[in-house]
N, C-alpha and C positions, 0 to 999 in steps of 0.2 A: 118861603116853608120855614118857622121855627118850631126847635123840640128843646125841650128843658126837662132840667134835672135838680133839681136842689138836697144842699143836705153835702153830707162829707164818708155817702157812700165812693165806693173805688167807678174809678174813669171810664177806663176796660177791660178786661182780664182777656190771654188767649192761650190757646191752645194748639201746639200744630205741632203735628208726631214728627211725620213725614220727611220735615229737613232736622228733627234731631235736637226739637225745641219742645220745654214745658212752659206752665204759665202759671205761679199760683192765682186763687182768687182774690189777694191783695192787690194783682194789679200794677206792684214792686217791683218783680224782675224776670226778667224769660232769662233761664239756661240752658246756653247752648251747649251742650254735653258735651259735644263731637270736639271742638274747643277749647272745654275748662273756663268757661269766660260766662261773667252773666252782664245785659248788658240794661242797664234802666229800657224802661216800659216807650218811654215819647222820644227813643231814637229806630225806632221800629219800621219798617218798611213794606209798601208792596204784601201787604195777608189779609187775612179775613182777619178782625178785630171787634168785640163786642162790646157796643156802650150798655149801661146798665142806666134805661130811660123808664120813669114813670110805673118802675115796677116790670117791663118786657125789655128783653132785651131787642136790641141793637145793632145789628149789625151788616159789617162795611168790607166793601173788598176794594185791591188795589191802592190803598193807604200810604201818601206821600208825606210826612211831618215838613213843616217847610218852619217851626221854629216858636220861640210862646208862645205852645199851646194850638199852633195853629197848621188844621191841617185841611188836606183835601182826600177826598173818597168819593165814592162808589155806596149808595145804601142799599140793604136786601132791607125790603118791605116783606109782608109773611102775608099771604089770602090764603081764606079759605077755600077750594076747590072739591068738588064731590067729597065733603065732609072732613077734608084734610086741611094741614097745613101745610103749604106749597113756598118755600123759599124764592122770589122771583129780585133778581137785584137791575138797580137802575139802571137805566140806560146814558147818565150824566150826571157827572161830580158834582160835588158839593163841596161848602166851602163848613170846616166843623172850628169848632173854637168854647172857650167858656167864659163867658161875662166876667163883668167887675161881681154881679149877686154869684155868681159861681154855677150858673144855670149853665144848663150845656144846650148852644144856640147851631143852628145850621142853617147856609143860606145855597141854594142851587145856583152850579154856573152857567148851566143851561148849554153844556155845547161835552160830548163822548169821548173826546181824544183829551189823554194824559196830561201831555205835555203845555196844549195848550189851558186843563184847566189850572196849573203850576205858576201860568204868567198869569191869570187873571186869577185866582186867590191870594199870588203875590198884590196884585194894583189895588185888590180888596181894603190887604194891609194895609196898603199906603195912603191912602181916603181917611182909610178911617185913626192912621195916626192922623193927615194931612187938618181932621177934622176934631179933633182931640186939643191939638198940638204937645202930649202927651208923651207921645212915645217918641225919642230919640233916632232921627233918620240908622243911624249906623247899628240901630239893637237889630238882634235876631229875628224882629217883626218882619222887618224889612230887608235886611242880607240873607242871603247864604248859608242854610244851620252846616256847618259840619256835619262830612256822615261816617256814620263809622266803617272802616272797612269791612270786618262782618257783616253789616247791614248791607253795605254796597253786592258785597261777593253774593248771597239772599235773594236778595231779587234780578240779579244776573241768572242765577241756578231758575229761578221763576219764570224771567221772561223765555231763556231755551227751553225751556218745559213747554211755553205757554206756545212757541212756536211748533211744539208738534215733532220736537228729533226724536228720535229711534230713542230706546231705551239703551244701550250700546254706547249710544250718542252722548245721551246724558249723563252715564257714567262714568265718561273721559272727561268731560266735561269736571264732573264734579273732585278728582284726582284730581286734574291740574286744578285746580283754586281752593280747596286741599291742601296743594303742597305753597299756591302760593301763601297764603294763610300762616302755615309755618314757615315760611319765610319772612316772612314780615315781622309774625312771635319774638323772632330768634335776632330781627335786627332790629325791635322798637315801634316799627310802622304799625301806626296803631287805626288811622283813619286813612282817609281815599285820596285827599288830597297832600299827602307824604310819598305816594310813587308818580315819582317827578320821572324824569329819562336819568338820572347818576341810579335810583332806584330800580332800573329796566334791568341799565348796564348791569348791574351789581348783582339780579336776581339770576343771571345766566352766568358769570362768578360764581355764584355760590352752588349752581347748581353742575361743572364744571368737576369739584371739590367733594364733591359729595359723591359714598356708592346708596343706591334705588335698594330696596327691597332684597335683589337677587345676590347682593352684594358685587354688585359691578358700578362701575361709574357712567354717567347717566352719556348716550352718545352725545354725536351733534345731533344730530335728528331729533333727538327727543330733547335737547335745547334749542331748538329750530322750532318746537311745536309748542313750548311752552309758551317762549318767546312770542308764537302771533297769539295765544289763547290772551294772552297779558294785551299784545294790544287791541283785540279785540275785547277785551271786558272795557279796556279805560275806552276807546271807543262807546263805546256802550251808553260806558257814565257821560257820558259826552253828549252824548242823542236825547240822553233821557233828564239833561239839565241837572246832576248831580252835582258836579263841574262845570265850573267856568271856562275850561280851555281844554285841548287833549294834547297834557305834554307828550305824549308819547308818536305825536302825530307825523314829525318827521325822522324818528327813529328807524335806524333800518337795524333786519330778522338779522341773526346769524343766519352764516349757511349750514345747509348739512349736506356732509358732504355723501358724494355717490357710493352707493356701493354693491355691485356684481348683484343684481338680483336672479334667482333662481329659474328657470323657464325649462321641467318638466319634458322632455320628447314625449309621441304617444307613446312609445315601448316602455319609459320609466314611466308612466299617468297608468296602463296599464300592469304594469306591476305590482306598483302602490295600490293601484284598486283590486289586484287577485292576492293581494294578503289580508284582506281585508272582511266583515261580517256582513253581513245585511240588516241594517239599509243605507249603512255607513259606503264600502262599494256602488252601488248602485247612485251614490251621490257627490259622488266622484266623479266617476264618467259621466255624469250630467253639465259636472261641471265644468271638466278638462273640454268636454265634446260642443260646448254652447259659448262657452265665455263670461256666466252668469257671474257676480257676486253671491259669493255664500244668502246675505243675506236676503234677494234676488228666490233664489231658490228653495230657500225653508219659508219664503210668504207665497209657494207660486202655487196655485191650487187647478184641480181637477179641470175647470171651465176655460182652465187661461191653456187650456194643450189644445190644440183646433186637427181635429180628424179627419179622413177623405178614407171612406173605402175601410172603415174602421183598420184607420192606421194612421199614428200621430204625426202631423207632417210640416207643424211651426208649435209656435211655444211663445201668444202674445206677455213677455214682461210686462209685469204694470207696478209692480210696490215692491217692495221690501229696501224702502229710503227714510226717511222722516215724510209725514204729515202724511200718510198713507200711498206716496209715489214713491218711484226710484228716486237713487239720491243723484241723477242728470232732473227732474222733475218731468220724463219722456215717457213712452212708452213705447214697446217698439218689436215688431217681430223679427225670430230667430229660426232660420228653416233645420229636422230634426234630424242631426245627423246618421245615419245608416245605424251606425255603429248601435246606438244607447234606445233605436225604434223598439226592440223587444225588452230590454232593459226598460223603461215605461210601462209596456204592457205590459207587465210581469211583476209592476209594483200594485203594494194594497191599496184596493182604490176603498177602503170604508169610515176615511181620514177625506174632510172638504180640502185638505194642501195633501198632491202629490207626491210629498213627503213626510212622513209623520214627524209627530213633536221630539224635537230633538235640538241641541244647543250648538250654534256655530262652533263653540270651544273643546266640544267633545269630537266634529268633523277635523278640526285640526290638527289636537292630540296623535289621533289615529295614522293624520298624513306625514307627524314629522315622524312615528315611528317606521311607520312603511317603508318614509323612505330611508332612514338609518339604516335598516334591515336588506335593503337594498343596497346600500351603497353608494346612496343618491348622491355628489358634493353639493357644499352649500343648505342656507340654512327655509328650506322648505318652508312654503307654507301654503295655505287654501285660496289665495291671491296668487301667489306663483301656477296654479292651475290655469286662472284667466291671461297670464302671461305666455303659458303653455297653445293657448288656444290661438293666441296672435300670430302665434310663431311660424304655427303649423298653415295659419290660413295665408299670411305670407309667403310661404314655403312652397305652395300649392297654386300659387298666382290669381289668388281674389283680392279682386280692386283694393286701391287704399280704402276709399269712400264706403263701396260695400262691410269692411272689415267694421270700423268705425263705427257706423247703425247696429255692425250686428255686438257692438258693446255696449251701443248709447254714449257714446262720447261723437262728439262736435268737431274733435281735434287731442289724440293723442299722442302722449309724450311714449309713452309703453309701444306702442302701435309703433311709430318714426323707427323707433325702436330698427326695433327686427324690420322696417320695411329699407331702412338704409343699408341693412343684410345682405339684404334682396340686392339694393339696388349694386351695392361692390361684386356678389355671385354673377352678376349680372357684364358687371364690365371688363369680371374673368374673359367669361364666354364670350364676348365683343374680342378680344386678342386674339384664344384659340380662333374662333372662327377668321382672324384674320389672315393668321398664321397660317391657314389651309388653304386658304383661296391667296396669299401672300403673290403666289406666280400669276394669277390673271389681273388682279389689280397694280400690280407692282408694277406689270408690261405699259400698263395706259398710263403708267404715269412719268415716264419716262419722256 
């Protein structure tokens, strides 16, 4: 397949609003308004590009620059369906370049894998170089072009979005990568290959010395999380051939200091719920007596509540995480605790979800406020209600494996904590029993 475009018309122009970028019609610059910098158009990757082609528009997807004017991408074709123009992305990648006469050419690479397309594209470039003997093997046409940090971050964010991560998780990754870009701007790092092990450890030190938006120093947990995300980012870059090797492969991750997690008792959970209005009162009670995550509760549908004789008996938890499923990617059934039978029956059924539309942050703010008013110590969170459920189950003698299945864990460090505490109580009970029966077993021991 061969397509051409003569003259000095722009090669392409792009407009992407979702990532905070705008493109001029002249195709010269793309402004990253979020970071106050401009990037030449030939350095952008992983996005829709529009080529001017014989007076029509030729779109591409998943474009990756190989240097020297060469790129690999998936073409987007326009088809007529029922009198309407419909866009159909090609399944396979093509090599796109401008020949010596200024004509844009495309060559099909016959592969659906972006990684394989990059390798095939570079091989085609090498073949052209060998045929003409006019290209230096060390030129950008053959060797890997340097990727700017901004474009690599953009590609990583798009990759995370393509995985179907939840909006909350995507927002977290955006905040983490924003911080990486801030660190890079302050330390003079402009390209991806400058993020080496020294920069990695420097990033942790940089975080420990500066306050965040709440004017407190970053905690060890924040530094740990930031380091994990940076390592994941470099692992992504290496896996997608943006860098030749992963410089952080053997780098250690700073440990997060363990902090005692609040674990509300049933009395405390009831006190917090009583201080709230509907529907937050019901949300707290259901969270505490099922061990569900907040996202799972907000995604719970009435069709997930299983009834027997008009009485809710089990809850089928099957969504609330990324990609339309749970965090652990498995569905599970949790019996309905008698305390929340009437709570569930009394909820408004005019919505498809069990809880009316609400934000998890609003539940969190009410839990914190209610805990403070009740004089409950510790930094209470909605996730702490899940800890409370695990503790309540352990103290009630529920088998470990059953509790982990209710929580949606194959193994759970949180559950382990409460079962270890129960084991200590069991040991104490054994000692008391031994003291009471010492007369009998002591006589036989002599």
